[in-house]
C-alpha positions as CSV (number, residue, x, y, z in Angstrom):
1,M,-86.8,121.8,176.8
2,S,-90.5,121.1,176.5
3,N,-92.9,121.4,179.4
4,K,-93.6,117.6,179.3
5,K,-89.9,116.8,179.7
6,M,-89.5,119.3,182.5
7,Q,-92.5,117.9,184.3
8,K,-91.2,114.3,184.0
9,Q,-87.9,115.4,185.5
10,K,-89.6,117.1,188.4
11,D,-91.8,114.1,189.0
12,R,-88.8,111.7,189.0
13,K,-87.0,114.1,191.4
14,K,-90.0,114.1,193.7
15,N,-90.3,110.3,193.6
16,R,-86.6,109.9,194.5
17,Q,-87.0,112.3,197.4
18,K,-90.2,110.6,198.5
19,N,-88.6,107.1,198.5
20,G,-85.4,108.5,200.1
21,I,-83.3,106.2,198.0
22,S,-80.5,107.8,195.9
23,G,-76.8,107.8,195.5
24,F,-74.1,105.6,197.2
25,S,-76.3,104.8,200.2
26,T,-78.9,103.4,197.9
27,L,-76.3,101.0,196.5
28,N,-75.3,99.9,200.0
29,Q,-79.0,99.3,200.9
30,V,-79.7,97.3,197.7
31,A,-76.5,95.3,198.1
32,G,-77.3,94.5,201.7
33,V,-74.2,96.2,203.2
34,P,-74.6,96.7,206.9
35,K,-74.4,100.2,208.4
36,P,-71.0,101.1,209.8
37,R,-70.8,100.9,213.6
38,E,-68.2,101.8,216.2
39,H,-65.5,99.2,216.7
40,R,-64.9,98.0,220.2
41,S,-61.9,95.8,220.9
42,S,-62.2,93.0,223.4
43,I,-58.4,93.2,224.1
44,P,-57.8,94.9,227.5
45,V,-55.7,98.1,227.3
46,E,-53.1,98.6,230.1
47,A,-52.4,102.1,231.2
48,P,-48.9,103.2,230.1
49,S,-46.4,103.3,232.9
50,S,-44.9,106.7,233.7
51,I,-41.2,107.4,234.0
52,V,-40.0,109.4,237.0
53,E,-37.1,111.2,235.5
54,P,-34.2,111.9,237.8
55,H,-32.5,115.3,237.8
56,P,-28.8,114.7,238.4
57,T,-26.2,117.4,238.4
58,C,-23.8,117.9,235.5
59,V,-20.2,116.9,236.4
60,Y,-18.9,119.8,234.2
61,C,-21.1,122.8,235.1
62,G,-22.7,121.7,238.4
63,S,-26.3,122.6,237.3
64,E,-29.3,120.3,237.3
65,I,-29.9,118.2,234.1
66,E,-33.6,118.7,233.2
67,N,-33.8,116.1,230.4
68,I,-31.8,112.9,231.2
69,A,-32.4,111.7,227.6
70,S,-30.3,114.5,226.2
71,A,-27.4,114.0,228.6
72,F,-24.3,111.8,228.4
73,M,-23.2,109.2,230.9
74,V,-19.7,110.2,231.9
75,G,-18.0,107.6,234.1
76,E,-19.9,105.0,236.1
77,E,-22.8,107.1,237.5
78,S,-22.0,110.7,236.4
79,F,-23.9,112.7,233.8
80,A,-23.2,115.8,231.7
81,H,-25.2,118.1,229.5
82,F,-24.8,117.7,225.8
83,D,-23.7,121.4,225.5
84,C,-21.1,121.0,228.3
85,V,-19.6,117.9,226.6
86,L,-19.5,119.8,223.2
87,E,-17.8,122.8,224.9
88,R,-15.2,120.5,226.6
89,I,-14.4,118.9,223.2
90,R,-14.0,122.3,221.6
91,E,-11.7,123.4,224.3
92,S,-9.5,120.3,224.1
93,E,-9.4,119.9,220.3
94,K,-9.1,123.7,219.5
95,P,-10.6,123.4,215.9
96,A,-9.1,125.7,213.2
97,D,-11.3,128.4,211.6
98,D,-12.3,126.0,208.8
99,Q,-13.1,123.1,211.2
100,S,-16.0,122.4,213.5
101,V,-17.0,119.9,216.1
102,S,-20.3,118.0,215.4
103,Y,-22.2,115.2,217.0
104,L,-22.2,112.1,214.8
105,G,-24.5,109.9,216.9
106,S,-24.2,106.9,219.3
107,G,-22.1,108.9,221.7
108,I,-19.5,109.9,219.2
109,F,-18.5,113.5,218.2
110,G,-16.3,114.3,215.2
111,L,-13.9,117.0,214.2
112,I,-15.1,118.1,210.8
113,G,-13.0,119.7,208.1
114,K,-13.1,120.2,204.4
115,D,-11.2,118.3,201.7
116,D,-9.6,119.8,198.6
117,E,-13.0,119.9,196.8
118,G,-14.7,121.6,199.8
119,K,-16.6,118.5,200.9
120,P,-17.0,117.8,204.6
121,V,-14.6,115.2,206.0
122,I,-14.4,113.6,209.4
123,L,-10.9,114.3,210.6
124,K,-11.2,112.7,214.0
125,K,-13.8,110.8,216.0
126,I,-14.1,111.4,219.7
127,T,-16.0,108.8,221.7
128,I,-17.9,110.1,224.7
129,E,-20.2,107.1,225.4
130,T,-19.4,103.5,224.4
131,P,-22.2,101.3,223.2
132,D,-22.0,99.6,226.6
133,E,-22.5,102.9,228.4
134,T,-25.4,103.8,226.1
135,K,-27.0,100.5,226.9
136,A,-26.4,101.0,230.6
137,M,-28.1,104.4,230.4
138,K,-31.1,103.0,228.6
139,T,-31.3,100.2,231.3
140,Y,-31.0,102.8,234.0
141,I,-33.9,104.9,232.6
142,S,-36.1,101.8,232.1
143,T,-35.7,100.9,235.8
144,L,-37.2,104.2,236.7
145,R,-40.6,103.3,235.4
146,S,-43.2,103.3,238.1
């Protein structure tokens, strides 16, 4: 590259730096785009209500239930640990070596076995909480909000 070309490039670079206009910000300035600013909502924000969680005792083992959301409602106002319910089902169903007890969701456990092809099959469904009891549990917890 010749000295004249190099000098012109240096001059252009100096002019750009002097003007302070280059790149994307230049395009925004030329187009009249306003500078970004912090958004402040005029909608009032309420503080979230806290839940005072009860610590009932498990009807099966007698120990305190730390997390009520992972417990089952057994009867009208009795609660039981997930693990205690699972153990009770294992004791009552006595699954064979190739069977297991699993939680299926919505308060229902299942006795799981394998079919002729070796695929898992639900052999029996065991309902611990009915949909009404699940709804009652949710209502009970929602009344605890302070």
